[in-house]
Residue, then its C-alpha position, 0 to 999 in steps of 0.5 A: x500499499x505504501x508503494x502505491x502511495x510513493x508511486x503516486x507522490x513521485x508521479x505527481x512530483x514529475x508532473x509538477x516539474x514538467x508542467x511548464x514544458x508540457x503546457x508549452x508543447x500542448x499550446x503549440x499543438x493545439x492549432x493542429x489538433x483542433x484544425x478543421x482538417x484534423x476534425x475531418x480526418x477523424x470524423x470521416x474515418x469513423x464514418x467509414x468505419x461504421x459503413x464497413x461494419x453495417 
């Protein structure tokens, strides 16, 4: 039980240390992740998969 607590605390500490770096990476990627082209590829892929299984 203490091992799980220790792992959790260690991971929280790692996240705290890397938070600024991860925030910058996420903000830089956000325009690509939320672009119309990206959504179209996701939605059309799901639509095509549904047609195959129907």
